[in-house]
N, C-alpha and C positions, 0 to 999 in steps of 0.2 A: 375169127374172122378179123376181113379187111375193114380200111378206114370208110371208103363207100358203101362199104355194107351196111356198119352200126349207124351213119349219118342217113341212110334211107328207113333205116329202124327209126329214131329220133324222129325224122321227117311223118313216118308213117304216126307215131307216138302224139306228136304236135296235132294232124289231124283230127286223130279222132279225142281228145282232149278236146278242141274246140265244139264237136258232134254233142261231147257228153253235155257242156258245160250250155248248148244252145239247148239244151232239153231240161235245163232248168230255169232257164231265162224268162223271166214274162214277156208277153208280150206288150207292145208302147201301148196300145188304143184302150181304151174305155171300155168297153164293147168286149172287146178279148181280151180282155186282162179278167174280166166276169168268170168267163167260159172257161177261164184255162184253167190249167192244170199242170205241176210238175211230173215229166215220164218219168220216172225218179228209176223206173227197172231199165230203159234203155239206159240212162245217164250209167246206170250201176255198170251195165254192160262194157260201155262207150270205154268210162273209166279203166275199165279191168284192161280190156284191148292197146286200151294207151302203155296202163303200168306194164304188160308182158312185153309191149314196143320197145319201151325206155327200158326196159332192162336186159332185151337183148343188144339193143345199141350201146350199151354201156353208162346209161346214164343212170344211178344207183337214186340219186336224190329226187326225181323226176318221177321214177318208177315206185318209190315206197311213197309218195304223195298220192300216186293214181291208182294203187291198190287200198290206199286208204280209205282216196276216197268213194271207190267202188262198198268198202265195204260200211261204209257211212251209210248211203244210199239205199243198200241192201237190208241194212239194222232199220231203217226208216219205214221200209215196207213188213217189216217183222220175218225179212228171209233171214235167218241167223246164222242159219248152214252155209248157207253161202258169202255172209259176211265176215264169219268166223275163218274159210278157208281163203280170203282175200289179204286178211290183216296177217296172218300166222305167213303167208306169202312173203309181207311186203317186211315182217320179221327177219323170216328169212335171208333176207337181202341185208336190211342193216342188220345183222345180228348183234350189234353190239351195245343197241337203246331196248334199256329194261323197260319201258314205258310198251314198245309195240307187242313184246310178249307177254305183259299183262293184259294191255287189251284185247289182244286176239281170243287169252284165254277167258276173258269177260265175256267176249260172244260166242263163245264155244259151251258155255256154260247156257249163255240166253238160249244157248239151241239146245239144250237138256244133252248136252254130250261133256256129262263132268269127267268121263277119262282121257278125251283127247284134252281139254282144259288143263289136267294134268300133267298130261306128258308134254303139251304146249309149254307148261311154267318147266317142267323139266329141261328140255333142249335147249332152252332159254336159258339157265343155270347152267347149262353144261360150256355156250357157249362163252358164257359171262364170264368164267374161271379161270381163264387166262389173261383174260383183258381189264375184269375192271372186278375185284375180288368181293367189294363189298356189296356190288351189284346183284353178283353170282347171291353172295348170303340171306340178303336178300328175299330172291325168288327162293330160293333152297325152302326159305320158313314157309312159304305164300306154297310151296310143293307137300309140304309135310300136313299144311295144315288141309289143302285139298285133298290129300293122298289119304287122310283118316275117313272120308266118307264115301271112297271108292273102291270099289271090288279089283284084286290083281291088280296093286299099286304098290305091292311091298319094296321091290326092287326099286324106285325113284325112293320112295319115304324113305329107305335103310338111308341111300346115296345121298341122299340131304339131310340126314342125322348126322352121318359119319363125317358129313362136309362142317357145318356145323360147329362141331364135337373137337373134330383132329385138326381141318385146316384153318378153321375161323379160330379155333382154340378161345372157344365159349362156352365151356365145358355146362356150365350153370346153365347156359341159354338151352342146351341140349338136353338136358337131362328134364329143364323145363317142360319140354317139349316130348320124350319117350313117350308119356302116355299118347301120341298121335300114331308116334310107330308103331305100338302095340296094335292100336287099334287099324292100324293100316292092312297087319297082318294078320286081323281077325278071321280071314279063308283058310291060313295054315293050320296044320297040324300040330300041336304041342311038341311034338320031336320035330318038328322041321327045323333045321339047320340051323336057315335063317330067324326064327324066332329062338334059337337056342343060344347064336349067336350075339343077339341082340338083351335080352336078359343077361350076359353078361359081362356085355357091354355096358349096360346101367351101372353094375356094381363096381367095375373097374376106372368107373369116370369116377361114380360117388369119392372112389379112394382118392384119384388124381386132381381130384378139383378147385385144391384149393393152391398146387405147383411140384416140385421138387421135392419138398421139404414135408414127407409124410410125416404125422405123429399117430404116436398110439390114437389120437382120439381120431382121427380119419380111419384107422384099419376097423375102430367099433364101429364106426360108421357103416362103414362098406361091410361086415359081420350081418350088420342091421337086414343090411336090404341084402345080400344074399340070401339071406333065410326067408327075407320076405316073398323072394323071385323060388324056391324051393316049395315055399306054401301056397303060390298060385300056380303053379306047374311042374306036378311030382315029376314028369319025366325029365327036366331041367334036372333033377339032383341027380339022379346017372349017369350024366352026359361027359364028353368031353368037354365040352365049353366050362362047365360046373369045373369040375375036376382042376382044370387051368386057373380060372378065379382061384376056386380053394388052396391049393400050390401057394399062389402067389402073398394070399392073406396068412396062410397061414407062419410062412416063411418071414413075413413083416412081424408079425401076432409075438415070436419070438427068436425075432431076431439074429434067426440064423442064416450067415452071408449065405453058406452052400448049399441052402436049402432054395436061396432065393435063386443063387444063380443055375441052378435044376432048373427053374421054375420057368425060366426067361430063355430057356433054350430055345431053338425057330420052331421043333418039331411039337412044343408043346404052344408057342403061342399060335403057331398055326391051326389051334381052333379058333382063331380069335380074326375077324375082318382087318385086311390087311393092315388097313388107315389105323387102326385103336392096336395093332400088336407094334408099328411104330411108336405108337404114342408113348408105348409101356416101357421102350425099351429107351426111352429117351428123359422120362419122370419119375419111374420107380426104379428106388432106391434106398437102401439103411440107410440112415440118419450117422455121419460120419459124429463118432464119439468125441465127448469135450472131458479134457484131461481136467481131474480135480485140481485144486489148488496145492494141494498137498501131497501130491504125485510130480509137478511142476519142479523141474530143474530150476534151482536156483545158485548163481554165487555170491557167497559170503565173505566180506571183507575185514579178516581180525584188524585190531587194534592197532596190532605191530606191521600189516602190511603199508607199506609205504607206498602210491603210488607217485613215481617220479616225478618233481618239478617243470611241466614246460613250459615255466612263465619265462 
């Protein structure tokens, strides 16, 4: 778009913005003011027109402002669907602002569109992953909470769960939110691969939650969770995902380095979600044995052995 065309779009945006403000400005006369009511629907329409023109003209800040003003005016008339549409459009223009994504999601919720609200939060989290990991994590947590009460959101819920556990490296928080993930997967069959991978994720994250120095106590805790997951879902017991988790636990339990190496081969870790498999490769290992003092090598100096006098 040429500079003159952009300038024309910005002028168009300025004109629409003035018209929108005029719709909300009370007249000066006393009697006129008593009879006056703001025309919020027309104002919203003009704010939206201004936002679109500013966006076409490359004036992103003005576009986001105008689109959110449109959302405000629509919401004041309980037109939450239109409010959400314009707020979401503003968030997409200024994709690194967490508050814009949450605001759009709130309007979708008010509009009765819980699935749209969840998807909006997920889109925002994805956009923020490269620019602001902290904000991305906050939105991913919101995704998990929203997805738990909405059908067919298991994919975004799982992505959020794995981001928190594997990228954000907050395994305790991921384990705390695990019930939300399973609730989001409520529509899936017991033998659905996503559900089976999630169950193994809980087992292996329990194993790794303290760090790379895995102890016998960590293995016992993971064993207990493994049995719990089998009791919850009998089809999990016969799955490849469960076999991978069981092989890793068995190798650690018996301290069998060859068995652990076999269990950690790509063809076995491929049964897990990719992010979890990568985390396993960096965190799961047998502890390095510490030599006993009795086996340590020492140098004894006999009385007859004299060191040279270097003074």
